[in-house]
C-alpha positions as CSV (number, residue, x, y, z in Angstrom):
1,X,101.1,121.9,88.3
2,X,99.7,120.5,91.5
3,X,96.1,119.6,92.5
4,X,95.1,119.9,96.1
5,X,92.2,117.5,96.6
6,X,90.2,118.3,100.0
7,X,87.3,116.4,101.5
8,X,84.6,118.6,102.4
9,X,83.8,118.4,106.2
10,X,85.1,115.0,106.2
11,X,84.7,113.7,109.5
12,X,81.0,114.8,109.6
13,X,80.5,113.5,106.1
14,X,81.8,110.1,107.1
15,X,78.8,110.1,109.8
16,X,76.5,110.8,107.4
17,X,77.2,108.6,104.6
18,X,75.3,105.6,106.3
19,X,72.6,108.0,107.9
20,X,70.4,109.5,105.2
21,X,68.2,110.9,108.0
22,X,71.1,113.3,108.8
23,X,70.8,114.9,105.4
24,X,70.5,119.0,106.1
25,X,70.9,118.3,110.1
26,X,73.8,119.8,112.0
27,X,76.8,117.4,112.8
28,X,79.6,118.0,115.3
29,X,82.4,115.4,116.2
30,X,84.1,115.5,119.2
31,X,87.7,115.0,120.1
32,X,89.0,112.0,122.4
33,X,86.9,111.5,125.5
34,X,84.3,113.7,123.8
35,X,85.8,116.7,125.2
36,X,85.9,119.2,122.4
37,X,84.4,119.7,119.0
38,X,87.0,119.1,116.5
39,X,84.6,118.5,113.1
40,X,81.4,120.4,112.4
41,X,79.0,119.7,109.2
42,X,78.3,123.0,107.0
43,X,74.9,123.6,109.2
44,X,76.7,123.4,112.3
45,X,79.2,126.1,110.9
46,X,76.6,128.5,110.1
47,X,75.0,128.0,113.7
48,X,78.1,129.7,114.9
49,X,79.8,126.4,116.9
50,X,83.4,127.1,117.0
51,X,86.1,124.6,116.2
52,X,88.0,123.2,119.5
53,X,85.0,124.6,122.1
54,X,84.8,122.4,125.0
55,X,81.3,120.5,124.6
56,X,79.7,121.5,127.8
57,X,79.8,125.1,126.9
58,X,77.7,124.6,123.7
59,X,75.5,121.5,125.0
60,X,72.4,124.0,125.8
61,X,72.5,125.0,122.0
62,X,73.1,121.6,120.6
63,X,70.2,120.6,122.3
64,X,68.1,123.3,121.1
65,X,69.1,123.3,117.6
66,X,68.9,119.5,117.6
67,X,72.6,119.1,116.4
68,X,73.8,115.4,115.9
69,X,76.6,114.6,118.4
70,X,79.3,111.8,117.4
71,X,82.6,110.6,119.4
72,X,85.3,110.2,116.7
73,X,85.2,107.0,114.9
74,X,88.5,106.5,113.7
75,X,88.0,103.2,112.2
76,X,85.3,104.7,110.0
77,X,87.5,107.7,109.1
78,X,90.5,105.7,108.4
79,X,88.5,103.4,106.1
80,X,86.9,105.9,104.1
81,X,90.2,108.0,103.5
82,X,92.0,105.2,102.2
83,X,89.0,104.7,99.8
84,X,89.3,108.4,98.8
85,X,92.9,108.1,98.3
86,X,93.0,104.8,96.3
87,X,90.6,106.7,93.8
88,X,93.0,109.7,93.7
89,X,95.8,107.4,92.9
90,X,93.9,106.4,89.4
91,X,93.6,109.7,88.3
92,X,97.0,111.2,88.5
93,X,100.5,109.9,87.8
94,X,101.5,110.8,91.3
95,X,99.9,111.5,94.5
96,X,101.2,112.7,97.9
97,X,98.9,111.9,100.9
98,X,99.0,115.0,102.9
99,X,96.4,114.1,105.7
100,X,93.3,111.9,106.5
101,X,91.5,114.2,104.2
102,X,93.8,116.0,101.9
103,X,95.9,115.0,98.8
104,X,98.2,116.4,96.4
105,X,98.1,115.7,92.7
106,X,100.8,115.8,90.2
107,X,99.2,117.5,87.1
108,X,102.3,118.2,85.5
109,X,102.1,118.0,81.5
110,X,98.2,117.7,81.5
111,X,97.4,120.9,80.7
112,X,97.9,121.2,76.9
113,X,95.7,117.9,76.3
114,X,92.3,119.1,78.2
115,X,90.9,121.8,80.5
116,X,92.2,121.5,84.1
117,X,88.7,122.7,85.5
118,X,87.1,119.9,83.7
119,X,89.7,117.4,85.0
120,X,88.6,118.6,88.5
121,X,85.2,118.2,88.1
122,X,85.9,114.9,86.9
123,X,87.7,114.0,90.3
124,X,84.8,115.5,92.0
125,X,82.3,113.2,90.2
126,X,84.4,110.1,90.5
127,X,85.1,110.5,94.2
128,X,81.7,111.0,95.0
129,X,80.0,108.4,92.7
130,X,82.7,105.7,94.3
131,X,82.5,107.2,98.1
132,X,79.6,109.6,98.6
133,X,82.2,111.9,99.9
134,X,82.4,115.8,98.4
135,X,85.8,116.9,97.6
136,X,87.1,120.2,96.4
137,X,89.9,121.1,94.1
138,X,92.1,123.6,93.9
139,X,94.9,123.6,90.9
140,X,98.0,126.0,90.9
141,X,101.8,125.6,89.7
142,X,102.7,125.7,93.4
143,X,101.7,124.0,96.5
144,X,100.9,127.0,98.2
145,X,98.9,128.6,95.5
146,X,96.9,125.2,95.1
147,X,96.1,125.5,98.9
148,X,94.9,129.1,98.5
149,X,92.8,127.9,95.1
150,X,91.4,125.3,97.1
151,X,90.3,127.8,100.2
152,X,88.4,129.5,97.6
153,X,86.9,126.5,95.6
154,X,85.0,126.2,99.1
155,X,84.6,129.6,100.0
156,X,82.8,130.6,96.1
157,X,79.9,128.3,95.3
158,X,80.1,129.9,91.6
159,X,83.2,127.8,91.5
160,X,81.2,124.6,91.7
161,X,84.2,123.4,93.9
162,X,87.3,123.6,91.5
163,X,89.4,126.9,91.1
164,X,92.5,126.7,88.4
165,X,95.3,129.3,89.2
166,X,97.4,128.4,86.7
167,X,96.6,131.9,84.9
168,X,99.2,134.5,86.9
169,X,96.5,137.2,86.7
170,X,94.0,135.2,88.2
171,X,96.7,134.2,90.7
172,X,97.0,138.0,91.6
173,X,93.3,138.8,91.6
174,X,92.9,135.9,94.6
175,X,95.7,136.8,96.8
176,X,94.4,140.3,96.8
177,X,91.1,139.0,98.1
178,X,92.9,136.5,100.5
179,X,93.7,137.6,104.3
180,X,97.1,136.7,105.5
181,X,96.2,134.0,107.9
182,X,94.7,132.0,105.1
183,X,98.4,131.7,103.7
184,X,99.8,127.8,104.2
185,X,102.0,128.0,106.9
186,X,101.3,131.7,108.0
187,X,100.2,131.1,111.6
188,X,98.4,133.5,113.9
189,X,101.5,134.6,115.8
190,X,103.4,135.4,112.1
191,X,100.4,136.9,110.9
192,X,100.4,139.5,113.7
193,X,104.3,140.2,112.9
194,X,104.0,140.9,109.1
195,X,100.4,143.0,109.8
196,X,102.6,145.2,112.1
197,X,104.8,145.7,109.2
198,X,102.0,146.5,106.8
199,X,101.5,143.2,104.9
200,X,97.6,142.3,105.4
201,X,97.1,140.2,102.4
202,X,98.3,137.4,100.5
203,X,99.1,139.6,97.8
204,X,100.9,142.0,100.0
205,X,103.3,139.0,101.3
206,X,103.6,138.0,97.6
207,X,104.8,141.4,96.8
208,X,107.7,141.5,99.4
209,X,111.2,141.1,98.5
210,X,112.4,137.4,99.0
211,X,115.5,138.7,100.3
212,X,114.1,140.9,102.7
213,X,111.6,138.1,104.2
214,X,114.7,135.7,104.7
215,X,116.7,138.7,106.6
216,X,113.6,139.6,108.7
217,X,112.1,136.1,109.2
218,X,113.2,133.0,107.9
219,X,114.2,130.8,105.0
220,X,110.6,128.9,105.3
221,X,108.9,132.5,104.6
222,X,111.3,133.1,101.8
223,X,110.1,130.1,100.1
224,X,106.7,130.8,100.8
225,X,107.0,134.0,99.0
226,X,108.2,132.7,96.0
227,X,105.6,130.0,96.0
228,X,102.9,133.0,95.8
229,X,104.5,134.0,92.8
230,X,104.5,130.9,91.2
231,X,108.0,129.5,92.0
232,X,107.6,125.9,93.0
233,X,109.8,125.5,96.2
234,X,108.6,122.3,97.5
235,X,108.2,119.1,95.5
236,X,105.5,116.1,95.6
237,X,106.4,113.8,97.9
238,X,104.9,110.4,96.7
239,X,106.7,108.6,99.8
240,X,106.7,111.0,102.8
241,X,109.8,110.6,104.9
242,X,109.5,108.2,108.1
243,X,108.8,109.8,111.2
244,X,111.8,110.2,113.6
245,X,109.7,109.6,116.7
246,X,106.5,107.7,117.2
247,X,104.6,109.0,120.4
248,X,101.1,107.0,121.7
249,X,99.5,109.0,124.3
250,X,96.0,109.8,125.4
251,X,94.0,111.9,128.4
252,X,92.0,109.3,130.1
253,X,88.3,109.7,130.7
254,X,88.4,110.0,134.1
255,X,91.3,110.0,136.4
256,X,93.2,106.9,137.3
257,X,94.3,105.9,140.5
258,X,95.3,102.2,140.4
259,X,98.5,100.7,139.1
260,X,97.1,98.0,136.9
261,X,94.9,100.8,135.0
262,X,98.1,102.5,134.2
263,X,100.0,99.4,133.5
264,X,97.2,98.3,130.8
265,X,97.4,101.7,129.3
266,X,101.2,101.8,128.7
267,X,101.1,98.1,127.5
268,X,98.3,99.0,125.1
269,X,100.4,102.2,124.1
270,X,103.6,100.2,123.7
271,X,102.0,97.6,121.4
272,X,100.3,100.5,119.1
273,X,103.6,101.9,118.8
274,X,105.5,99.2,117.9
275,X,103.1,98.1,115.1
276,X,103.7,101.6,113.7
277,X,107.5,101.1,114.1
278,X,107.0,97.9,112.0
279,X,104.5,99.6,109.5
280,X,107.5,102.1,108.6
281,X,110.2,99.1,108.9
282,X,112.1,100.8,111.4
283,X,113.7,100.0,114.7
284,X,114.1,102.1,117.8
285,X,116.6,102.3,120.3
286,X,115.1,104.6,123.0
287,X,112.0,104.0,124.8
288,X,110.5,106.9,126.9
289,X,107.2,106.5,129.5
290,X,105.9,109.7,130.9
291,X,102.8,109.8,133.4
292,X,101.2,113.2,135.0
293,X,98.2,114.6,136.8
294,X,96.4,117.5,136.2
295,X,98.3,120.7,136.1
296,X,95.5,123.0,136.7
297,X,93.9,121.5,139.7
298,X,93.7,123.5,142.8
299,X,93.0,121.0,144.9
300,X,95.5,118.1,144.2
301,X,99.3,118.0,144.3
302,X,100.9,117.9,140.6
303,X,102.8,115.3,139.5
304,X,104.8,114.5,136.4
305,X,107.6,112.3,135.9
306,X,109.3,110.4,132.8
307,X,111.7,108.0,132.3
308,X,113.9,106.8,129.4
309,X,116.0,103.7,128.4
310,X,118.5,103.1,125.8
311,X,118.3,99.4,124.3
312,X,121.7,97.8,123.4
313,X,120.3,96.9,120.2
314,X,117.3,98.5,118.1
315,X,114.2,96.6,118.3
316,X,110.6,96.5,117.0
317,X,109.6,93.4,119.1
318,X,106.6,94.3,120.9
319,X,107.3,91.8,123.4
320,X,110.7,93.7,124.3
321,X,109.4,97.2,123.9
322,X,106.2,96.4,125.9
323,X,108.5,94.7,128.8
324,X,111.0,97.8,128.8
325,X,108.2,100.6,129.1
326,X,106.8,98.4,132.2
327,X,109.8,98.6,134.4
328,X,110.0,102.2,133.3
329,X,106.6,102.6,134.7
330,X,107.3,101.0,137.7
331,X,110.2,103.3,138.3
332,X,108.2,106.6,138.0
333,X,104.9,105.3,139.4
334,X,103.8,107.2,143.0
335,X,100.2,106.1,144.6
336,X,98.4,108.4,145.9
337,X,97.6,110.7,142.7
338,X,95.1,110.7,140.3
339,X,96.5,110.9,137.2
340,X,95.2,112.5,133.7
341,X,97.4,111.1,131.1
342,X,100.1,109.0,130.1
343,X,102.1,108.5,127.1
344,X,104.8,106.3,125.4
345,X,107.3,107.3,122.8
346,X,110.0,105.2,120.8
347,X,112.8,107.4,119.2
348,X,116.5,107.4,117.9
349,X,115.2,105.0,115.2
350,X,117.2,103.0,112.5
351,X,116.4,100.7,109.4
352,X,117.3,97.1,109.8
353,X,120.9,96.4,109.3
354,X,122.1,100.3,109.9
355,X,122.8,99.8,113.4
356,X,126.4,98.4,114.3
357,X,126.2,96.2,117.7
358,X,128.9,95.5,120.1
359,X,130.5,92.1,120.3
360,X,128.3,91.2,123.2
361,X,124.7,92.3,121.6
362,X,123.2,90.3,119.3
363,X,121.1,91.7,116.6
364,X,117.3,91.5,116.5
365,X,116.3,87.8,115.7
366,X,114.8,87.3,112.6
367,X,112.4,84.5,114.4
368,X,111.2,87.5,116.7
369,X,110.6,89.4,113.4
370,X,108.8,87.0,111.6
371,X,106.6,86.7,115.0
372,X,105.8,90.4,115.1
373,X,104.9,90.1,111.1
374,X,102.6,87.0,111.6
375,X,100.8,89.0,114.5
376,X,100.4,92.0,112.6
377,X,99.0,90.0,109.6
378,X,96.3,89.0,111.8
379,X,95.4,91.8,113.4
380,X,94.9,93.8,109.9
381,X,93.2,90.5,108.3
382,X,90.0,91.4,110.4
383,X,89.5,88.0,111.3
384,X,90.8,88.1,114.8
385,X,92.9,90.1,116.9
386,X,95.8,89.0,118.9
387,X,97.0,90.8,122.0
388,X,99.4,90.9,125.0
389,X,97.5,90.0,128.5
390,X,98.8,93.1,129.9
391,X,96.8,95.0,127.6
392,X,93.5,93.4,128.7
393,X,94.5,93.7,132.7
394,X,92.1,96.5,133.1
395,X,89.6,98.4,130.7
396,X,89.2,101.2,133.4
397,X,91.4,103.6,131.4
398,X,89.8,103.6,127.8
399,X,88.8,106.6,126.4
400,X,85.3,107.7,126.8
401,X,83.2,107.7,124.1
402,X,79.4,107.8,124.5
403,X,78.5,108.9,121.0
404,X,80.4,106.5,118.6
405,X,78.7,105.5,115.6
406,X,79.0,101.9,114.5
407,X,82.0,100.8,112.2
408,X,80.2,100.4,109.1
409,X,82.9,99.4,106.8
410,X,85.6,97.3,109.0
411,X,83.4,95.0,111.1
412,X,81.0,92.3,110.2
413,X,79.0,92.7,113.4
414,X,78.2,96.3,112.7
415,X,77.3,96.3,108.9
416,X,74.5,98.6,108.0
417,X,71.1,96.9,107.7
418,X,68.5,97.9,104.9
419,X,65.1,97.0,106.0
420,X,62.3,97.1,103.4
C-alpha cells in the first residue's frame, strides 16, 4: 500500500508562508529570467492564468487583478521541501522523495491496525502544523493508483484532501471519472493515439488487455495497465538511483557578447556540477560545454557549437573540471555573436575505485578530495562561501530575478522581522 503526499500549489504556498497579507490574493511564480508562469495559487488558476504562459502575455491581467508576482526562490523552496520530507520520514517506515513537492510513503501492513483515511488526515495536520504547507494524500495499492487518488483528493473538496483507493470497487468508480490524460505516464501524444482506438478514460485503459497494449504500444504502458488494476509493478525507491549525467544550463537574462561574461558563467556551472557530482559520490570522465545564439532570431546569424573532452582519469575536483571546461569554451567561442544560452554537462560517471587507470595515469588524489570536501562543508555551513576567482570575473550574465522574495529560512540577514 502506497500513499502519495503532494504539496498544494507548492511554490505559491512557500511565498505566502511569511506574507500573511497575501492570504486570498492570487500568486504566480515565474521561471528563470522571469520569463513564464511556472506556478500558480488556486486563486490565480481560477482567474484562468495558464501554466507556462509568457509573463508579457498576461501582464495586463496581472495588473488588473492585483496578482502578486514572484521570481523563483529556489533556496526557500528547497528548504521548505526538506522540512516537509523530514516530517514525512517520521510518519512512515520508508519514503521515496519523488520531486521537490511530492513523496511516496510505504504504508504496507498498516491497514489492519487503523483507518488509512485517518492516517492521511494525521499527515495533513502534522505537515501543516510544523511547516504551514497544505498537502493532499492519495492512498492505493499501486503508485499509479495513488497518483490518481491524490488528484481526486485535490479535485473533490468533500474528501478533505485524503482519498483511499484500497477498495477495488472504489478504484473502478474513480477510474471511470478520470480522463485518460490524468493517468501517470500517459502523455498528450499517447493519449491521442489511445483515444483514436476508443480508449478515452482511465477505466477504459485499465480494461485493455495487457498483452495487446504491450504488442501495440510498449512494456511501460503495459505496466501502467497492470497498476491501474491494482497489480504493483513499481517498488518504492527509498534510495533513488544516481543520475547518469549532470547538466547545468541556463538561458541568460540578456544576450552575452563578451568572452569574460561567458567564461564566468561556464566557471560557475562547472563548480555547481562538480558539487552535485560529489553529493552523489561519483567521478566524471567526460566534460562537455555548449553555447548557442537565438535559433529563432530573424536578424542574427545562428551559431551553436559544443566540445567534449575525455579525462584520462575520472574526477570530481572542481579545479580540474573547471580548467577543462574553460579550455573547451575557448575552442568553440566565436566573437561577434549575441549568445542566448550556455551549459556544461558531466557524463560517463564512475564510483570511486571503480575505474582502472592506465600505467601512466594516477588516480584521483585523496588530498584533492579532502580539499573539495572541506570546500563543500564551508559552503553548506551557512557561515560563508568559497568560490573560484573565475566565477566572480563577471556578473553580467546572471539570471534576471526582479521579483525575488527574501531567503527567509536560509540567510541570517533575510530573516523575517515582526514589529509590534
